[in-house]
Every structure is written in C-alpha cells, then in structure tokens.
VODREN-93256 format. One record per atom (N, C-alpha, C): residue in one letter; x, y, z. Coordinates in steps of 0.02 Angstrom, whole numbers, plus 50000, padded with zeros to 5 digits. Layout:
VODREN-93256
AXYZ/...
END
This chain:
VODREN-93256
M519104687649128/M518904693049174/M518544698549128/N517964700449152/N517564705449111/N517874712549122/I517674717249079/I517964723849081/I517784727549143/G517204726249173/G517024729449236/G517494727449291/K517684721149298/K518134719049349/K518824721849340/V519034722449276/V519674725149261/V519714732549284/L519204736349268/L519164743449286/L519154744249364/S518774739549396/S518714739949470/S519394738449498/L519794733549473/L520424731749497/L520914737549484/N520874740849427/N521314746349414/N521174752349459/N520544753649473/N520374758949521/N520664757649588/R520624751349609/R520884749249675/R521614750449677/L521984748349623/L522714749249622/L522914756449621/N522524760449584/N522664767649585/N522574770849650/K522084768349687/K521944771049756/K522504769649803/I522764763149795/I523344761349835/I523954765249821/Q524074766149757/Q524654769949736/Q524624777449758/N524024780149752/N523934787149775/N524074787649851/C523834782549888/C523954782549958/C524684781849975/L525044777949939/L525764777149951/L526154783449936/K525874787749893/K526204793849876/K526234798649937/L525834797349986/L525834801250048/L526504800350083/H526854794950070/H527434793050110/H528104794250074/T528154799650040/T528764801350004/T529234805750042/K528994808750096/K529404813450135/K529974809750169/H530504813250180/H531044810750220/H530794810550294/E531034805350329/E530784804050397/E530844810350442/N531384814050433/N531484819750477/N530964825350467/D530604824950410/D530094830150396/D529424828050424/R529344821650443/R528664819250461/R528584819750538/R528074823650556/R527934824550629/R527294820750643/V527244818050705/V526714813450725/V526334816650782/V525684816850776/V525264819950825/V524714815150848/I524414816650906/I523864812450934/I523214816450920/T522744812850888/T522104815950871/T521484812250899/G521584806750931/G521024803050960/G521204799351023/L520774798351073/L520944794851132/L520314790451153/G520474784551179/G519914780151201/G520174775951259/A519724774751309/A519954770851366/A519384766351399/V519614760751424/V519174756451467/V519634755251527/S519414757251586/S519874756951643/S519484756351711/P519844754851763/P519514754951830/P519274761851854/V519534767251821/V519294773951842/V518814776851792/G518574773051744/G518064775251698/G518124771951632/N517564770751596/N517554767351533/N517524772051473/N517734777951484/N517894782651429/N518384787751453/V518684791051409/V519234795751430/V518994801451474/S518434804251459/S518154809851500/S518064807751573/T517734802151583/T517624799451652/T518284798051688/A518714794451651/A519364792451682/A519774798251698/W519824803451653/W520234809251668/W519954813151727/N519304813851728/N518984817851784/N519134814351853/T519114807551851/T519264803851912/T519984805151933/I520444804751885/I521134805451898/I521334812351924/K521114817551886/K521344824251904/K521004826651969/N520444823351990/N520134825352053/N520344820852112/G520844816852100/G521114812452154/G520704806552174/G520294804152129/G519874798152142/G520254792052137/C519934786352153/C520254779752152/C519774774452129/G520004769952088/G519584764152062/G519784757552089/I520194757452139/I520424750852168/I519934748552222/I519744742252217/I519194739552262/I519414732952294/K519034730752342/K519124724152375/K518854719052324/L519234713852313/L519014708452266/L518544703552306/G518284698752268/G517764694452299/G518024689252344/D517554684652366/D517734679552415/D518254674652388/D518314673752323/D518794669052296/D519514671152311/Y519614677352336/Y520284679652349/Y520454679652423/N520004677252464/N520074677852538/N520684674152565/K520924668952532/K521484665252555/K522134667152525/I522134672952487/I522714675352452/I522964681552489/P523604682752497/P523844688452533/P523614695352505/C523544695852440/C523284702352409/C522554701152390/Q522114705352412/Q521394704352400/Q521094710552369/I521464714752337/I521234720852305/I521444721352232/G521084725052195/G521274725752123/G520894731452089/G521084733152030/G520734738251989/G520324734851935/I519664734751942/I519244730851900/I518834735551855/V518734733651792/V518304737351748/V517554735851765/D517164741051765/D516434740251776/D516114738351711/K516034731651703/K515784729351636/K515064731251626/S514684733251677/S513964734751670/S513874741151627/T514404745451623/T514334751551586/T514674751551518/L514954745651501/L515274744851436/L514754744351380/K514924747151324/K514464746851264/K514754742351213/Y514414736351206/Y514574731251159/Y514214731951093/D513924737551078/D513504738351022/D513844736550954/D514484737850946/D514834736750884/D515124729550880/I514994725450930/I515264718650929/I514684713650928/S514674709150878/S514114704350874/S514214698650925/K513674695350942/K513684690050993/K514174684250971/R514174683150905/R514644677950879/R515364679950889/D515514686150875/D516184688550882/D516374688750955/L515944690151002/L516084689951070/L516344683351094/K516034677751066/K516274671351084/K516994669751063/S517194672851009/S517864671450984/S518414675751016/M518204680851054/M518654685751080/M518804685151153/S519424686351171/S519584687051241/S519304693551268/V519274694051333/V519014700251364/V519474705851343/A520124704751340/A520584709851322/A520454712551253/S520274708151205/S520114710251138/S519474714751138/Q518994712651180/Q518384716651184/Q518544723651211/Y518944723951261/Y519134730551288/Y519474734751235/A519924731651198/A520294735451144/A519824737951091/L519344734051070/L518854736351018/L518434742051045/I518204741651107/I517774746951132/I518174753551141/A518804752951165/A519234758851172/A519414761651104/S519524757351054/S519694759850986/S519104763450955/S518514760850969/S517904764150942/S517874771250967/E517984772151031/E517984778851060/E518504783351030/A519144780451023/A519664784450997/A519544786450925/I519284782250886/I519154783950814/I518604789250809/Y518074788350852/Y517574793550851/Y517824800150876/D518244799850927/D518534806150954/D518954809550901/A519324805750860/A519754808650808/A519354811350751/Q518714809050744/Q518324811150687/Q518674809750620/I518954804050616/I519384801950558/I518984796850517/D518964798050452/D518624793450405/D519134788350381/L519144782550414/L519654777550397/L519544774550326/D518934774950301/D518794772250234/D519234775750181/L519424782050195/L519814786050146/L520534783950148/I520784781250203/I521504779750209/I521634772650237/K521244767950215/K521284761250240/K521974758250225/E522224759450165/E522864756950146/E523454759450184/S523384765250211/S523944768450248/S523834769150321/T523314765750348/T523164765950419/T523344758950446/G523714758750501/G523904752550533/G523694752250606/V523874746650636/V523714745150706/V524364742850742/S524464745650801/S525044743450844/S524754743050914/I524534736850931/I524174735950997/I524494729351026/G524594729451090/G524884723851124/G524524721851186/S524744716251217/S524534713751281/S525154710751316/S525144710551382/S525724707651414/S525654700151422/M525024697751427/M524934690651436/M524194688951424/M524074682651407/M523404680351394/M523034679251461/D522364677851453/D521954676551510/D522084669551536/I522404668451592/I522564662151617/I521934657951634/T521404661651654/T520784658051673/T520494654751613/D520564657651553/D520284654451491/D520664647751480/I521314647651492/I521694641651483/I521464636251533/I521414638151595/I521214633451648/I520524630451632/Q520034634851613/Q519364632751599/Q519354628051539/T519754629651488/T519764625051427/T520054618351444/Y520544618251489/Y520824611951509/Y520304607851547/E519944611151590/E519414607551627/E518904604651576/D518724608451527/D518234606151476/D518534600451438/F519194600551423/F519524595051384/F519484588551425/K519534589051490/K519504583051530/K518814579651524/K518334583151507/K517664580351494/K517634576851426/G518074578651383/G518064575751317/G518304580451262/Y518544577951205/Y518784582051150/Y518274586851125/K517664584651119/K517114588751090/K516934594951130/Y517174595151195/Y517004600651236/Y517494606551229/V518044605351190/V518534610951181/V518254615551128/T518204621851146/T517924626851099/T518394628451044/P518164628950981/P518594630750926/P518864637950929/F518564641750974/F518784648950983/F519364649451035/F519574643551062/F520104644251114/F520744647551086/V521034645051032/V521634647651008/V521584655350991/P521054657450954/P521014664650941/P520974668751003/R520664665851057/R520624669951117/R521264670751156/I521744666251148/I522374666751186/I522914669551146/L522854670851081/L523394673651042/L523464681051062/V524084683051077/V524224689951100/V524094694951044/N524164692750979/N524064697450926/N523354698450906/M522884695250938/M522214695650912/M521854702150926/P521984705950981/P521684712750986/P521864717050924/A522484716850907/A522664720850845/A522324717850784/G522304711350778/G521974708050722/G521204709850716/H520864709450773/H520164710950773/H520034718450749/I520444722750773/I520334729850753/I520494730850681/S521034728050656/S521224728350587/S520674725550541/I520384720050563/I519824716650524/I519194720850526/K519024723350585/K518414727150594/K518384733550543/Y518944736750538/Y518974742750501/Y519284742050431/G519494735550415/G519754734150349/G520434737850336/L520854738150389/L521454742150382/L522004738050350/R522404741150305/R522894737750265/R523644740050280/G523684744650327/G524364746850345/G524664741550391/P525224743550425/P525544739050472/P525064735950523/N525094729150531/N524734725850580/N525234722850630/H525304726450684/H525884725350727/H525684723950801/T525994719150831/T525824717650901/T526474717750944/V526384720651005/V526954721351053/V526794717451114/S527274713951142/S527174710551206/S527814711251244/T527894716551281/T528484717951319/T528314719251394/A527914714551420/A527714715051491/A527414721951505/C527624725251557/C527304731351579/C527514737551540/A527974736351490/A528164741851446/A527764741151378/T527324736751374/T526964735351311/T526624741451281/G526224744951322/G525844750651296/G526284756251269/A526814757751303/A527264762951282/A527644760751217/H527834754551215/H528184751951155/H527684751851095/A527064750251106/A526564749951053/A526464757051023/I526434761751066/I526364768951045/I526994770951008/G527564769751039/G528194771751008/G528284768350939/D528134762250932/D528204758850870/D527734761950816/G527114763350837/G526664766450793/G526894773050768/Y527194777050815/Y527514783550801/Y528034782650748/R528454777450752/R529014776450705/R528734774450638/F528164770450636/F527884768550571/F527694774650533/I527394779550565/I527184785750531/I527794790050515/K528244790950561/K528824794750552/K529264792450496/N529304785850487/N529704782850435/N529354781850370/G528734783950366/G528374783950303/G527984777350285/N527904773250337/N527534766850328/N526794767550336/A526554772950364/A525844774150374/A525694781450380/T525064783050367/T524794789750380/T524514790550449/A524164785250469/A523854784950536/A523964778250569/M523974777850634/M524034771850673/M523574771850733/I523234765950742/I522844764650804/I523314761150851/C523464764150907/C524014761750951/C523764761051022/G524094756451057/G523964755951131/G524024748951154/A523684747151208/A523764740651237/A523154738751278/T523084732551294/T522464730251329/T522714723851369/D522414723251427/D522564717451470/D521934716151513/S521784709551522/S521244707651568/S521424700751593/C521774700551646/C521994693751670/C521974693151747/I521524697251778/I521454696751851/I521034690451863/S521314686151910/S520954680051932/S521304678151995/P521004673752035/P521344671352095/P522044667752079/F522044664552021/F522684661152003/F523234666251987/T523094671351947/T523614676251932/T523814680551992/I523314682252033/I523464686052093/I523914682052140/A523774675652147/A524174671252189/A524884670752162/A524934670152093/A525594669452062/A526034675452074/F525724681552067/F526114687952078/F526274688352152/C525844686052197/C525964686152268/C526554681552283/R526604676052252/R527174671552265/R527804674952245/M527814679552199/M528384683452180/M528504689152227/K528084690252275/K528104695852322/K528084702452287/A527664702752236/A527594709152197/A527004713152215/L526504710152247/L525894713852255/L525834716952328/A525414722052332/A525274725052399/A524844720252441/T525004719952504/T524664715052547/T524424718352612/K524634724252628/K524484727652689/K523844731552692/Y523524732152635/Y522934736852633/Y522314733452610/N522204727152626/N521624723852606/N520964726652632/D521034729952688/D520414732752720/D520354740452698/N520844743052663/N520814749752637/N521064749752564/P520684747152518/P520904746352451/P521154752752417/D520804758252431/D521004764352398/D521684767352421/K521944763952475/K522624766052499/K523184761252480/G522994755852444/G523444750552427/G524024752252382/S523874756052330/S524384757752280/S524674764852299/R525314765052312/R525644770952345/R526304772552311/P526274774552247/P526924776252212/P527334781052249/F527984779452257/F528494783852284/F528414784752363/D527874782252391/D527744783152464/D528184778352503/K528374780452562/K528814776252604/K528434769752628/E527794770152629/E527384764552656/E527194759652597/R527424760852540/R527224756352482/R527494749152496/D527104744152473/D527354737152486/D527224732652425/G527084735752369/G526944731652309/G526414734852266/F526334732352204/F525854735352159/F525184732052167/V524644735252140/V523964732652139/V523804731152067/M523624725052052/M523474723051983/M522814726051962/A522834727851898/A522224730851869/A522134728451796/E521574730651765/E521444728451696/E521154734451656/G521154733551590/G520864738751549/G521224739351482/A521054744551444/A521354745751381/A521364753451370/A521844755751332/A521894762451313/A522174763151242/I521854767151198/I521994767451131/I522094774651110/L522604775951070/L522774782551041/L522724782150966/I522494787450933/I522524788150863/I523114792950848/L523604790250811/L524194794350793/L524094795950718/E524324802150699/E524284804250631/E524884808150606/D525014807850545/D525494812550515/D525244819550523/L525634824150551/L525374830850563/L525084834250500/E525404833550444/E525144836750388/E524424834150370/H524344827650372/H523684824450359/H523164827150412/A523364827550473/A522904829750525/A522704837150513/M523174841050492/M523004848150480/M522584849150420/K522684845150371/K522284845750307/K521564844450320/R521424839950368/R520734838450382/R520474842050443/N520854846950466/N520684851350522/N520524847250586/A520924842250598/A520844838050657/A521004841550721/K520684839850777/K520904842450841/K521544838450858/I522064842250877/I522704839350895/I522834840450968/Y522874834651003/Y523014834951077/Y523734836651095/A524174833451059/A524884834351074/A525304831151018/E525954832051025/E526414829150974/E526874824151009/I527054818750973/I527534814250999/I528214816750969/K528704818351014/K529314821250992/K529884815850989/G529824810851033/G530364805951035/G530184799651072/Y530564794351056/Y530444787551082/Y531104784451097/G531204782251158/G531834778751178/G531724771951207/L532154767251186/L532124760451211/L532774758451237/S532774753551285/S533394750851312/S533254743951345/G533774740151356/G533724734251395/G534184734251455/D533974731051509/D534414731051570/D534954725451563/G534734719751535/G535194714351527/G535484711251591/T535064711151646/T535314708751709/T534884703451745/H534214704451744/H533784700551787/H533094699651759/I532734694251770/I532084693451741/I531584697951768/T531654700151831/T531144704651863/T531434711151891/A532004710951920/A532294716851955/A532664721251903/P532524727851905/P532894732451863/P533624733151887/R534034735851843/R534734736951862/R534794741651919/E535214740251968/E535294744552025/E535534751152010/D535954751751958/D536224758351939/D535764762551899/A535184759451884/A534654763151847/A534864765251776/S535374762151751/S535634764051683/S535144762451625/G534754757251633/G534284755651581/G533744761151574/A533474763351631/A532964768851629/A533254775151607/I533874776651626/I534224782751605/I534314782651530/M534554777051502/M534634776751431/M533984777851391/A533414774751416/A532784775651378/A532584782951375/M532604786251435/M532414793251435/M532894797651395/K533514796451396/K534024800251360/K533914799151284/R533774793051264/R533674791951191/R533074794851167/A532524795251209/A531904798651188/A532054806051177/L532414809351224/L532574816251218/L533054817751161/N533534813251149/N533984814251093/N533574814151026/E533124809551018/E532724809250958/E532304815450949/A532024817751006/A531614823851006/A532034830250997/R532724829551001/R533174835050996/R533014840651051/L532914837951110/L532764842151168/L533324841351220/S533404846451257/S533904846251315/S533524844051379/L533924842051428/L533614840151492/L533214845551522/E533414851951514/E533064857451544/E532384859151509/D532264855751452/D531624857051419/D531064852951449/V531224847651484/V530714843251512/V530394846751575/T529764847051577/T529384850151631/T528954845651674/Y528834839451646/Y528414834851685/Y528634827751668/I528644823351714/I528764816151702/I528174812251733/N527844808351690/N527344803651711/N527724796951722/A527804795451787/A528264789851804/A527914783151795/H528354777951786/H528084771151784/H527894769051856/A528234771351907/A528174769651977/A527544765551992/T527664759252010/T527084754752019/T526894754052094/S527324756452139/S527204756052212/S527594750052239/T528104747652204/T528554742652233/T529154745852265/P529414743152320/P529974746252354/P530584747152309/L530754741952270/L531364742252231/L531244746452167/G530704745252129/G530594748552067/G530534755952072/D530154758552120/D530084765752129/D530724769052146/A531124765752187/A531764768552210/A532254769052151/I532254763952109/I532724764252050/I532494769451998/E531844770251989/E531614775251942/E531784782251969/A531724783152033/A531904789652064/A532634791052057/R533014785552061/R533764786252052/R533914787951980/A533574785251933/A533694786651862/A533514794151848/I533004796351874/I532804803451863/I533314808351892/K533524806751951/K533984811251986/K534694810951951/S534854804951930/S535524803851899/S535534807251831/L534994806851791/L534994810051724/L534924817551728/F534444819851766/F534314826751768/F534724830851817/Q535074827351862/Q535514830551912/Q535124835851953/S535394841751960/S535094846852002/S534434849351973/Y534344848551908/Y533724850851877/Y533134846251895/S533274840351921/S532724835651938/S532264838551991/S532484842952033/S532054845952084/S531544851052052/K531644853051991/K531204857451959/K530674854351916/I530734847651904/I530314843851862/I529734841251904/L529134842551882/L528534839551918/L528464832451895/I528314828151949/I528324820851936/I527694817651969/S527334813051934/S526814809351967/S526724802551932/S526454797951970/S526234791651943/S525484791051960/T525104789251911/T524354788751922/T524154781951943/K524624777451954/K524454770751976/K524144770452045/G524224775352083/G523904775452148/G523134775652141/A522914778252085/A522184778952072/A521874772852036/H522254770051988/H521974764651947/H522304758151952/G522864757951991/G523234751651996/G523694750651934/H523974744951931/H524434743351875/H524094739051821/L523974741951763/L523614738651710/L524084734051669/L524694732251697/L525154728051662/L525334730851594/G525174727051539/G525374729651475/G525024735951454/A524414737151478/A524034743151461/A524194749151501/A524634748451550/A524804754051594/A525094760151556/G525594758551512/G525924763951477/G525484767751430/S524984764351400/S524514767951355/S524024772151392/L523724769551448/L523264773551487/L523614779351519/E524234778451544/E524574783951576/E524814788951523/S524924786951462/S525084791551408/S524474796051395/I523864793151398/I523264797151391/I523234802651443/F523374800751505/F523344805851559/F523924810951552/T524464809051526/T525024813851509/T524774818551458/I524484816051406/I524254820251351/I523684824851371/K523234822251415/K522704826751440/K523004832451485/A523524830751520/A523854836051563/A524134841451517/I524414839551459/I524674844451412/I524114848451383/E523544845151366/E522964848451336/E522644853551385/E522504851051445/E522104855351492/E522544859451540/G523174857951542/G523584862051588/G523484860551662/I523294854051677/I523194851551744/I523574845151753/L523984844651805/L524394838851814/L524044833551856/P524064826951840/P523724821851876/P524094820851941/P523774820251996/P524104819552063/P524334812352074/N524854811552114/N525104805052135/N524774804052204/I524184800552206/I523834799852267/I524194795052313/N524024795352375/N524304791352431/N525044792452442/F525254798552425/F525964800252435/F526004805052495/N526394802952544/N526474807052607/N527074811552594/S526974817652582/S527514822252567/S528004823452626/Q527744821752687/Q528164822852745/Q528754817452749/N528654811852711/N529144806552708/N529434805552642/N529634811052612/N529864810752540/N530604808352541/E530714801852538/E531404799152539/E531784800352478/F531464802352421/F531784803052360/F531974810352341/D531714815152381/D531824822252367/D531684824052293/L531074821752272/L530834823452204/L530224828052214/N530094831552159/N529514836252160/N528884832452138/I528634828452188/I528024824352173/I527404828352176/V526994827552123/V526324831152123/V525824826952167/S525704829452225/S525274825652270/S524594828752280/D524484835052255/D523864838552263/D523454839052198/T522814839052204/T522394840052145/T522404847252124/N522184848152061/N522144855152032/N522864858552029/T523384854452021/T524064857552012/T524104859951938/K524214866251928/K524234869151864/K524904867351827/Y524844865851763/Y525394864751719/Y525484871051677/T525894875751704/T525864882551677/T526414884151626/N526874879451615/N527394880851568/N527134882851498/S527464887851465/S527224889951402/S527274884551348/R527794880451352/R527844874651310/R527874868451354/K527394864351349/K527324858651393/K527654852551360/I528204850151392/I528584844651369/I528614839251423/A528354833751410/A528294828051461/A528604821851438/V528874817951486/V529154811551471/V528704806351508/K528554800751473/K528184795451502/K528624789051502/N528704786351562/N529154780451570/N528744774151579/S528984768551552/S528694762051561/S529234756851562/F529254752651612/F529764747651617/F529434740651631/G529754735151607/G529454728851612/G529904723151632/F529594717751657/F530004711651672/F530394709751610/G530974706451623/G531424704851566/G531914710451553/G531854716151591/G532314721651582/G532174725751520/T531524726851505/T531354730751444/T531134737651466/N531384742851436/N531214749651454/N531004753951393/A530534758351405/A530294763051353/A530134769651381/S530314775051346/S530154781951365/S529854785351302/L529334788851315/L529024793051263/L529074800551282/C529194804851231/C529184811851244/C528634815051206/F528174818051245/F527584821651220/F527674829151229/S527384832951183/S527464840351186/S526804843651162/S526674849451185/S526154853451156/S526394855551085/L525924856551044/L526104857750973/L526374864950965/E526954865350934/E527254871850921/E526914875650863/
END
C-alpha cells in the first residue's frame, strides 16, 4: 500500500472517530428535534400543498377506475404521479425500485432540502429509519404471470422490489449514509414506530441525524378486495368519495385505503442549533405497547392504546394536563374509533373534554404504514403554525364519544406551550404514541 493510500485511510478513520465523539453525552442530555419535512400523498406531493389542503378542509379521496366496479369499495386516496419529480432517480434505478421506494426517495429529497442539512459532513453519524406495511401485491402477481411464460421472463429486479427494507436501503445508498440502517414493519403503526425508533437512536447516542418515516403503495383491485373481505373498508360512499372517510362520525363504516410517503429529518438539538437550522418541533417522548389479544381487533378495554400514550408521556416527563392536542389514529372503522375514544377518555378522565382532537384521515384516507408519518407532519405543522387540522366529515350533532373534536377549519392552536400526542395502532395488536412539543 503506498503512502498516499495510507494517509487517505488515516484521514477517513479520523473523520469517523471525530464523528463518534459527538455521541458521548448521556442519553438524558440529548434532545431530538425535527428540522426537515417531505411528503408524497393524495392531498399533495409536497408538504406545503398537502398541509394547505388539510388545514383548509380539502379532500384527496377519489373514485377508483373500472377495475374496481365489482368490488364493494370503489374509492381510494391516490397519489397524482403526473406531478412527481423523478429528477434524482435514474431510469435504471426506477426499474429496480418498487413504487413505494420511489415515493420514499422523492419525499426524502424534499425533507433533506427543507432541512438545509449537508449530509456529506455527517455521513457516518446519519442513519435511516423507514418502513412499509406490506409490499406491492400487484408486482408479485405480475411476476408470477411472467414466470408462467418461462424462466427468462422473470425480472432480476423482482426481489429488490418486494423487500420491505429497500426504501431505507435506497436512501442510505443514495446519500452514502453510514449510521443505523433500520426498517420497521408494524402494519399501520409503522410510520410512528419508524420515527420513534429514529428518535431513540439519536437520544441514545447512536446517531446525530436520522431520516425517518414510512412509505406504502399497494392499492390494487386485489388488495382492495382482500380488505373488503375483512369488512374493513368503507362501502357506502362510492358515489361520494370525499365523504367516505369519516373518523369518529356515527355514519362511519370503514376506512379508505390510500398511498404515499412521509419523511422527517430528526437531529440532535445541539447539532441543529450549531448550524442554525430551522426547528419545527421537538420529540419529547415515545411509547409502545402490545394488545396481545387478536390479529385485527384492538383490546376492548383500550389498555394497549392507554399504555402507549402513558409511556410516551412518562418518557417526556409530562403530566396528562400538559397535553393540548391529540392527532388520533382514528381510521373511520366502527370498532377502532370507538376504542381509541375510550382510551383517551379513560386515560385523561375529566380532562379529556379540554383536549382538542382530530384525525386527518377524512381528507387523505388511510396510508397504512405511512399514515403515522404523514399525520406526524400535520401534527408538527399544527405546532409550528398554530392552526389545528380539522377532522372532516364529522357531524358534531351526533357526537357519540363526547370528545372535543376539531371539525372546523382555521381552528387556532393558542396554547403558549403546544404539546401534542400522535397515536398509531396496527394489526397484530401493535401500538405507538409520539409526544411532540414546541421548543422551549
């Protein structure tokens, strides 16, 4: 080995060692903040458009095509692919990627740009925590049909396209990131778990920054039919798609499937302040729990959801009275919404009537694994702008839960210290709660 290579290797090792020196603080001293946001969604393919649609009471749920005419549910939340920017993805790479990976890369690009963060300076201490709830079933069906024509018709890109960890892998590779490369797949709690895990990586000294969130794109006649067979989807509003998703409303009859990706840039507070980064909010706590009862139905006593919220607040060292807003998981299913309402009332008791609550799924549908990350963005924007996202399609005259549901647009979030809880729950009895706060 020549002297030049030795010096180059030494410089590389010194850079890694210097980077690791950032992580000597005790975990209780490390605070984690959000400095960048990116989104691909049925309500907009960037955060600005999506947030404007949400806060103004808009809706991105539409009637699906003729292929869905024989299925009980014929509506969904679809990404407008015509406005997506694929500039940073080569044609060759597009062939090897699932649509979900493409969405994740596009949303990540926006989030990194928004954070104005130079990843080249902290590659060794920047990681990725991104998940998906399930792969694209259509890709599997199509590849099987190709295989029936003969072995040579099977694409070599099939396996990379269906691996759930590939969105995280593609982002890590694109930016040369050497920190934690982590994937989460916890059904509809995926996005919240991915953010929470990324938060813990920074808090525990394993990273300086994390690219976090989730992505899903699996809408097809087959998957819609499969969820319909479970009696999980809305079927009464095929002629009125924008009325189909009705969180907490008495007339709700199931969720509306949607697709998209949402990505957050998390940073150690000290690092963010040193580079004068814009800080949207702080993550104060993260709570997890399991129901341990049923593959799809949550516990009737709501104890799983209660434990997740309580653990998030305990980690944040906050009292129940500190919480001023809850961004609910509420998907518009009769059972799920009722149990989440029960959890909120049981945990917060008489104080629950003072907490403002909304679910934005009425506007964008249920993005499955990506739901928690997109809804976290809307929670963070509410903290930043002081405007709460409305729970559209909620009839306040028939409030069976006696909760303070935000049903009107332009509802001000006026608390001097804004502390919000974001809930996400998934099949298999998996629960996650995040606690966000304005920066003190």
